[in-house]
VEXDREN-2710 file (C-alpha; in Angstrom, 1 decimal):
% VEXDREN-2710
k/r/px/py/pz
1/UNK/20.8/25.4/9.2
2/UNK/23.9/25.9/11.5
3/UNK/24.9/22.8/13.4
4/UNK/26.5/25.5/16.2
5/UNK/22.9/26.3/17.3
6/UNK/20.7/22.9/16.3
7/UNK/19.6/21.0/19.4
8/UNK/21.6/17.8/18.9
9/UNK/24.1/15.8/20.7
10/UNK/25.8/13.0/19.1
11/UNK/26.4/9.8/20.7
12/UNK/29.5/7.7/19.8
13/UNK/28.7/4.6/22.5
14/UNK/25.8/2.5/21.3
15/UNK/23.2/2.8/23.5
16/UNK/21.4/-0.1/26.0
17/UNK/18.9/-2.4/24.4
18/UNK/19.6/-1.6/21.0
19/UNK/17.4/-4.3/19.4
20/UNK/18.0/-2.7/15.9
21/UNK/20.2/-0.8/13.4
22/UNK/17.4/2.0/13.1
23/UNK/17.3/2.3/16.8
24/UNK/20.8/2.2/17.9
25/UNK/21.8/5.4/14.7
26/UNK/18.5/7.2/15.0
27/UNK/19.2/7.4/18.6
28/UNK/23.4/7.7/18.4
29/UNK/22.8/10.6/15.4
30/UNK/20.3/12.3/17.8
31/UNK/17.3/12.0/16.0
32/UNK/14.9/10.7/18.3
33/UNK/14.6/10.4/22.6
34/UNK/13.3/7.9/24.2
35/UNK/11.3/8.7/27.2
36/UNK/9.8/5.4/28.1
37/UNK/9.7/1.8/26.4
38/UNK/7.9/2.5/23.2
39/UNK/7.5/6.0/23.3
40/UNK/9.9/8.0/21.7
41/UNK/10.6/12.3/21.2
42/UNK/11.2/13.5/17.3
43/UNK/14.4/15.9/18.0
44/UNK/14.9/18.3/15.2
45/UNK/16.4/16.1/12.7
46/UNK/14.0/13.5/12.9
47/UNK/11.3/16.4/13.0
48/UNK/12.2/16.8/9.6
49/UNK/12.4/13.6/8.4
50/UNK/8.9/12.7/9.4
51/UNK/7.5/15.5/8.1
52/UNK/9.6/14.7/4.6
53/UNK/8.0/10.9/4.6
54/UNK/5.0/13.1/6.0
55/UNK/4.5/15.3/2.7
56/UNK/4.9/12.0/0.4
57/UNK/2.7/10.3/2.0
58/UNK/0.0/13.3/2.1
59/UNK/1.3/14.4/-2.2
60/UNK/-0.5/10.8/-2.8
61/UNK/-3.1/10.4/-1.4
62/UNK/-4.3/13.8/-2.3
63/UNK/-4.1/13.0/-6.2
64/UNK/-6.1/11.2/-8.5
65/UNK/-6.4/7.7/-8.5
66/UNK/-7.1/8.3/-5.0
67/UNK/-8.4/11.4/-4.4
68/UNK/-8.5/11.2/-1.0
69/UNK/-10.1/14.7/1.3
70/UNK/-7.6/14.9/4.6
71/UNK/-9.6/15.4/7.7
72/UNK/-8.6/15.1/11.6
73/UNK/-10.5/12.8/14.0
74/UNK/-10.7/12.7/17.7
75/UNK/-7.8/10.6/19.5
76/UNK/-9.9/10.2/22.7
77/UNK/-13.0/7.8/21.6
78/UNK/-16.3/6.7/23.9
79/UNK/-16.6/3.2/25.3
80/UNK/-19.7/3.2/23.5
81/UNK/-18.8/3.1/19.5
82/UNK/-16.1/0.1/20.5
83/UNK/-19.1/-1.4/22.2
84/UNK/-21.5/-1.6/19.2
85/UNK/-18.3/-2.9/17.0
86/UNK/-17.6/-5.7/19.8
87/UNK/-13.9/-4.8/20.2
88/UNK/-14.2/-3.2/23.6
89/UNK/-13.7/-6.1/25.0
90/UNK/-11.6/-8.0/21.8
91/UNK/-9.1/-5.8/21.1
92/UNK/-6.0/-6.9/22.8
93/UNK/-4.2/-3.9/22.4
94/UNK/-6.8/-1.1/23.3
95/UNK/-5.8/1.4/26.1
96/UNK/-8.9/2.5/28.1
97/UNK/-9.3/5.5/30.4
98/UNK/-12.0/6.8/33.0
99/UNK/-12.4/10.1/32.5
100/UNK/-14.7/12.6/35.5
101/UNK/-18.3/10.5/36.2
102/UNK/-16.7/7.2/36.2
103/UNK/-17.3/7.4/32.1
104/UNK/-14.6/5.4/30.2
105/UNK/-12.7/6.2/26.8
106/UNK/-10.8/4.2/24.2
107/UNK/-7.5/6.0/23.4
108/UNK/-8.1/5.5/19.6
109/UNK/-5.2/3.2/18.2
110/UNK/-7.5/3.2/14.8
111/UNK/-10.7/4.9/14.1
112/UNK/-13.3/3.0/12.4
113/UNK/-15.1/3.8/14.9
114/UNK/-15.3/7.2/15.1
115/UNK/-15.4/7.4/11.0
116/UNK/-18.4/5.3/10.3
117/UNK/-20.1/7.6/12.0
118/UNK/-19.0/10.8/11.0
119/UNK/-20.1/9.1/7.2
120/UNK/-23.4/8.5/8.0
121/UNK/-23.8/12.6/8.7
122/UNK/-22.9/12.7/4.5
123/UNK/-24.1/9.3/3.0
124/UNK/-27.8/9.2/1.5
125/UNK/-28.0/8.0/-1.1
126/UNK/-25.3/6.1/-4.2
127/UNK/-24.9/9.5/-5.9
128/UNK/-22.7/10.3/-2.4
129/UNK/-20.4/7.1/-3.3
130/UNK/-18.0/6.8/-3.4
131/UNK/-15.7/8.8/-1.7
132/UNK/-12.5/8.3/0.5
133/UNK/-11.1/10.5/3.6
134/UNK/-7.9/10.1/5.1
135/UNK/-6.0/11.8/7.9
136/UNK/-2.7/11.9/9.6
137/UNK/-2.9/11.3/13.5
138/UNK/-1.6/9.8/16.5
139/UNK/-2.6/6.6/17.4
140/UNK/-2.0/4.9/20.6
141/UNK/-1.6/0.6/21.6
142/UNK/-0.8/-1.0/24.4
143/UNK/1.8/-3.3/22.7
144/UNK/3.1/-6.4/25.3
145/UNK/6.4/-5.7/24.5
146/UNK/7.7/-2.7/22.7
147/UNK/11.1/-3.3/20.7
148/UNK/13.3/-2.5/17.6
149/UNK/13.0/1.9/18.6
150/UNK/10.3/2.8/15.9
151/UNK/9.2/-0.5/14.5
152/UNK/7.2/-1.4/17.6
153/UNK/5.9/1.4/19.6
154/UNK/2.9/2.6/22.1
155/UNK/2.7/5.5/20.5
156/UNK/2.8/6.3/16.5
157/UNK/2.0/9.2/13.7
158/UNK/0.2/6.7/11.1
159/UNK/-2.0/7.8/7.8
160/UNK/-5.3/5.8/7.8
161/UNK/-7.8/6.3/4.5
162/UNK/-11.1/5.4/4.5
163/UNK/-12.8/4.8/1.7
164/UNK/-16.9/4.2/0.9
165/UNK/-18.6/2.9/-2.1
166/UNK/-21.5/1.3/-3.2
167/UNK/-20.5/-2.0/-3.9
168/UNK/-18.1/-4.5/-3.9
169/UNK/-16.7/-4.4/-7.0
170/UNK/-16.0/-0.8/-6.4
171/UNK/-14.2/-1.5/-3.4
172/UNK/-11.9/-4.0/-5.5
173/UNK/-10.8/-1.3/-7.9
174/UNK/-10.0/1.1/-5.7
175/UNK/-8.1/-1.5/-3.7
176/UNK/-5.9/-1.9/-6.2
177/UNK/-5.2/1.1/-7.3
178/UNK/-4.0/1.9/-4.1
179/UNK/-1.8/-0.9/-3.5
180/UNK/-0.4/0.7/-6.5
181/UNK/0.2/4.0/-5.2
182/UNK/1.6/2.9/-1.6
183/UNK/4.6/0.7/-3.7
184/UNK/4.9/4.3/-5.3
185/UNK/5.2/6.0/-1.7
186/UNK/7.6/3.5/-0.9
187/UNK/9.7/3.9/-3.9
188/UNK/10.0/7.5/-3.2
189/UNK/11.3/6.8/-0.3
190/UNK/13.9/4.8/-1.1
191/UNK/13.2/0.9/0.0
192/UNK/10.4/0.2/-3.2
193/UNK/12.9/-2.3/-3.9
194/UNK/13.6/-3.6/-1.1
195/UNK/9.0/-3.5/-0.1
196/UNK/7.0/-6.3/-1.0
197/UNK/2.7/-6.6/-1.3
198/UNK/2.1/-9.7/0.9
199/UNK/-0.9/-11.8/0.7
200/UNK/-2.0/-11.9/4.5
201/UNK/-5.2/-13.1/6.0
202/UNK/-8.1/-10.8/6.1
203/UNK/-9.4/-11.9/9.9
204/UNK/-13.5/-11.1/9.7
205/UNK/-13.2/-8.9/6.9
206/UNK/-12.4/-10.7/3.2
207/UNK/-10.6/-13.9/3.0
208/UNK/-7.2/-11.6/2.3
209/UNK/-5.3/-8.7/2.8
210/UNK/-2.4/-7.0/2.2
211/UNK/0.7/-5.9/3.9
212/UNK/3.8/-3.9/2.8
213/UNK/6.8/-6.2/3.7
214/UNK/10.2/-4.6/3.3
215/UNK/12.9/-6.8/4.0
216/UNK/15.4/-6.4/6.6
217/UNK/16.9/-8.8/9.3
218/UNK/15.2/-6.5/12.4
219/UNK/12.1/-7.5/11.4
220/UNK/9.7/-10.0/12.9
221/UNK/8.2/-10.9/10.1
222/UNK/7.9/-13.7/8.2
223/UNK/8.0/-13.9/4.2
224/UNK/7.7/-16.4/1.9
225/UNK/8.6/-14.7/-1.8
226/UNK/7.7/-17.1/-4.5
227/UNK/10.9/-17.9/-6.6
228/UNK/9.0/-17.7/-9.9
229/UNK/6.9/-14.5/-9.9
230/UNK/7.6/-12.6/-7.0
231/UNK/4.4/-12.7/-4.6
232/UNK/5.1/-12.6/-1.7
233/UNK/3.2/-14.1/1.1
234/UNK/3.3/-13.3/4.8
235/UNK/3.9/-16.8/6.8
236/UNK/0.3/-16.6/9.2
237/UNK/-1.2/-18.1/5.9
238/UNK/1.2/-19.7/3.9
239/UNK/-0.2/-23.4/5.0
240/UNK/-3.5/-22.2/3.7
241/UNK/-1.4/-21.4/-0.1
242/UNK/1.3/-24.3/-0.6
243/UNK/1.6/-23.0/-4.3
244/UNK/2.0/-19.4/-5.2
245/UNK/-1.8/-18.5/-5.9
246/UNK/-0.2/-16.6/-9.2
247/UNK/1.7/-18.6/-11.1
248/UNK/1.1/-22.4/-9.1
249/UNK/4.8/-22.6/-8.2
250/UNK/5.8/-24.6/-4.9
251/UNK/8.8/-22.9/-4.7
252/UNK/9.3/-20.0/-1.9
253/UNK/12.6/-17.7/-0.3
254/UNK/11.9/-17.4/3.6
255/UNK/12.4/-13.7/4.2
256/UNK/12.2/-11.7/7.6
257/UNK/11.0/-8.6/7.4
258/UNK/8.8/-5.2/8.7
259/UNK/5.6/-4.3/7.9
260/UNK/5.1/-1.0/7.0
261/UNK/1.9/-0.6/5.3
262/UNK/-1.8/-2.8/5.3
263/UNK/-5.1/-2.3/3.7
264/UNK/-7.6/-4.2/4.6
265/UNK/-11.1/-5.1/2.5
266/UNK/-13.7/-3.5/5.8
267/UNK/-16.9/-4.7/3.7
268/UNK/-19.9/-3.8/5.7
269/UNK/-18.4/-4.6/8.5
270/UNK/-18.1/-1.1/10.3
271/UNK/-21.3/0.2/8.5
272/UNK/-24.1/-1.9/9.9
273/UNK/-23.1/-1.7/13.8
274/UNK/-23.4/2.2/13.1
275/UNK/-26.5/1.7/10.6
276/UNK/-24.3/3.8/7.5
277/UNK/-26.3/2.7/4.4
278/UNK/-27.3/4.4/1.3
279/UNK/-30.5/4.3/-0.8
280/UNK/-29.2/2.5/-4.5
281/UNK/-30.8/3.5/-7.9
282/UNK/-34.6/1.8/-7.1
283/UNK/-34.4/3.3/-3.3
284/UNK/-33.2/0.6/-1.6
285/UNK/-31.3/0.7/1.3
286/UNK/-28.0/-1.3/1.4
287/UNK/-25.1/-0.4/3.3
288/UNK/-22.1/1.1/2.4
289/UNK/-18.6/-0.8/1.7
290/UNK/-15.8/0.3/2.9
291/UNK/-11.6/-0.4/2.9
292/UNK/-9.2/0.9/4.9
293/UNK/-5.8/2.0/4.1
294/UNK/-2.6/2.7/6.6
295/UNK/1.0/3.3/6.5
296/UNK/3.2/4.0/10.1
297/UNK/5.0/7.1/9.6
298/UNK/7.6/6.4/12.1
299/UNK/7.7/2.8/11.2
300/UNK/8.6/4.0/7.5
301/UNK/11.2/5.9/8.4
302/UNK/12.5/3.1/11.3
303/UNK/12.8/1.1/8.4
304/UNK/14.0/3.1/5.6
305/UNK/17.1/3.8/8.2
306/UNK/16.9/-0.1/9.1
307/UNK/17.5/-0.9/5.6
308/UNK/19.9/2.2/4.6
309/UNK/22.7/2.7/6.7
310/UNK/26.6/1.3/6.9
311/UNK/28.9/0.8/9.6
312/UNK/29.5/4.9/10.5
313/UNK/26.1/5.7/10.3
314/UNK/22.4/6.3/8.3
315/UNK/22.9/6.8/4.3
316/UNK/19.6/8.6/4.3
317/UNK/17.3/8.9/0.6
318/UNK/17.4/12.3/-0.8
319/UNK/13.9/12.4/-0.5
320/UNK/13.8/11.8/2.9
321/UNK/16.6/13.3/4.1
322/UNK/16.3/16.2/6.5
323/UNK/18.9/18.7/4.6
324/UNK/20.3/17.6/1.1
325/UNK/23.7/19.0/1.9
326/UNK/25.7/18.6/4.9
327/UNK/28.7/21.8/5.2
328/UNK/31.7/20.7/6.7
329/UNK/34.2/24.2/7.9
330/UNK/37.6/22.6/8.3
331/UNK/40.6/24.8/10.1
332/UNK/43.4/23.5/12.8
333/UNK/44.2/25.7/15.9
334/UNK/46.1/28.5/15.3
335/UNK/47.9/30.3/17.3
336/UNK/50.4/32.3/14.9
337/UNK/48.4/35.5/13.9
338/UNK/48.8/35.2/10.8
339/UNK/47.9/31.8/10.4
340/UNK/44.8/32.5/12.3
341/UNK/43.9/35.5/9.5
342/UNK/44.2/32.4/7.2
343/UNK/42.0/30.6/9.0
344/UNK/39.6/33.3/8.8
345/UNK/39.8/33.6/5.3
346/UNK/38.4/29.7/4.9
347/UNK/35.5/30.3/7.4
348/UNK/34.5/33.3/5.3
349/UNK/34.1/31.2/2.4
350/UNK/32.0/28.6/3.9
351/UNK/30.1/31.6/5.3
352/UNK/29.4/32.8/1.4
353/UNK/28.9/29.3/0.5
354/UNK/26.5/28.4/3.2
355/UNK/24.7/31.9/1.9
356/UNK/25.0/30.9/-1.5
357/UNK/23.0/27.5/-0.6
358/UNK/20.1/29.5/1.3
359/UNK/19.3/32.0/-1.3
360/UNK/18.9/29.3/-3.3
361/UNK/16.5/27.4/-1.4
362/UNK/18.7/24.1/-0.9
363/UNK/18.5/22.5/3.0
364/UNK/21.7/22.8/4.2
365/UNK/23.1/21.6/7.3
366/UNK/26.0/24.6/8.2
367/UNK/29.0/22.4/11.0
368/UNK/30.7/25.6/11.7
369/UNK/31.5/23.9/15.6
370/UNK/34.5/26.1/16.4
371/UNK/35.2/23.5/19.4
372/UNK/35.2/20.1/17.0
373/UNK/38.1/18.7/15.0
374/UNK/37.8/17.5/11.5
375/UNK/37.9/13.7/12.3
376/UNK/34.9/14.9/15.0
377/UNK/33.0/16.3/12.3
378/UNK/33.5/14.0/9.6
379/UNK/32.7/11.0/12.3
380/UNK/29.6/13.0/13.4
381/UNK/28.5/13.4/9.4
382/UNK/28.6/10.1/8.2
383/UNK/26.4/9.1/11.9
384/UNK/23.5/11.5/10.5
385/UNK/24.0/10.3/6.8
386/UNK/22.9/13.7/4.8
387/UNK/23.6/12.9/1.7
388/UNK/25.9/15.2/0.3
389/UNK/29.1/16.4/2.0
390/UNK/30.6/19.8/1.1
391/UNK/34.1/20.4/2.8
392/UNK/35.9/23.8/3.0
393/UNK/39.4/23.5/4.0
394/UNK/42.7/25.9/4.0
395/UNK/43.5/22.6/1.0
396/UNK/40.3/23.9/-0.8
397/UNK/40.8/27.4/-0.5
398/UNK/44.3/27.0/-1.9
399/UNK/42.9/26.0/-5.2
400/UNK/39.2/28.1/-5.1
401/UNK/37.5/24.5/-4.7
402/UNK/35.1/22.6/-2.6
403/UNK/35.7/19.0/-1.4
404/UNK/32.0/17.6/-2.3
405/UNK/31.6/13.5/-1.0
406/UNK/28.0/11.5/-1.6
407/UNK/27.1/9.9/2.1
408/UNK/26.7/6.7/-0.4
409/UNK/30.3/6.5/-2.4
410/UNK/33.7/6.1/-0.9
411/UNK/35.2/9.1/-2.9
412/UNK/35.5/12.4/-2.5
413/UNK/36.1/15.1/-5.6
414/UNK/37.0/19.0/-5.9
415/UNK/34.7/20.9/-8.4
416/UNK/35.3/24.8/-8.4
417/UNK/34.0/27.4/-6.1
418/UNK/32.6/29.7/-9.1
419/UNK/29.6/27.3/-10.2
420/UNK/29.7/24.6/-7.7
421/UNK/25.2/26.0/-7.2
422/UNK/25.4/23.9/-10.5
423/UNK/26.5/20.7/-9.4
424/UNK/24.6/20.8/-6.0
425/UNK/21.4/21.6/-8.2
426/UNK/22.4/18.7/-10.3
427/UNK/21.6/15.7/-6.7
END
């Protein structure tokens, strides 16, 4: 992609009302744009990052041991389904709206009220179980105070997977498998070392649920980490667990964190209202046991930016970066015809490198802008945060080399143009 053609405008100044580093940097670097409180557009760079995260999640959801099948359910949901689960008047962030004939609907904040009656059409006996379906779908929640950019929004993209089981034991086994897969997702996104599986209240569903919490000072959650075994506990259930449930230690470390995923054992809480049953081997009807597993994609993107940046800008982990390489062409303004000819040779070299990268299917953003100084281009590159920066200039042209610098390193080095592609492929 040529940067001169990219729908992008970086901002030098800190945007007003930036409660978190991730919101400030994602707005300044041109990844997102705020339409109103809690509602954002994802611009070309931001959309690429979001799709990288989506692909990582999808790959983990479809492969063994998850074996999820992808579907897409409606956002617009009937009031009657929410009344059956007693959540129409009790779900505090539910968007409600009226259609023609005063018919009332909910804008889906979650999809239990859709997936349970859907599953009922396909489940007859124990032979139909277990199975799981997932979607990556827009959700709406009327948050009282949307804040911190993508960390708390009113409209957001979410992966939610629902599993269906004949027994609690089968759900328990699947639940633990999913927990491990979730940790792998966060590891692939570059925040694995800072993300904990934390015990949380199960509410009306079960004794415990699990949250996946990423340590950051911008987080609005408090977790307690056992100093002995590393088990994490959400603040809301810490009073019930003065000692660690795993190793019985009483020493904990208090940390601020942001929730990037959660998993619940729903039991029969949503199967019973919709009469979702199956016949066991003896022909006896029993309620289907359900599990729910969610990851907010935008929130995950915000969390990555929150924990992976410096004073100059974002430092994207390679798997979720919008591009792998940021190629920068640098020449000073030239009035002398001889020097202009020399500059044109530098540009020609940059073009060849760009085309070589494209030919090798290496994702590259080419800063070919003619109206920006070297300092402006370097500042934008640091702000945008692409993992590898390649610089072509009169200096590098003179020695038939390219300057390469990794975004997470302070040092740059020269590599020969000949065979440079092998160096890039090793990244």
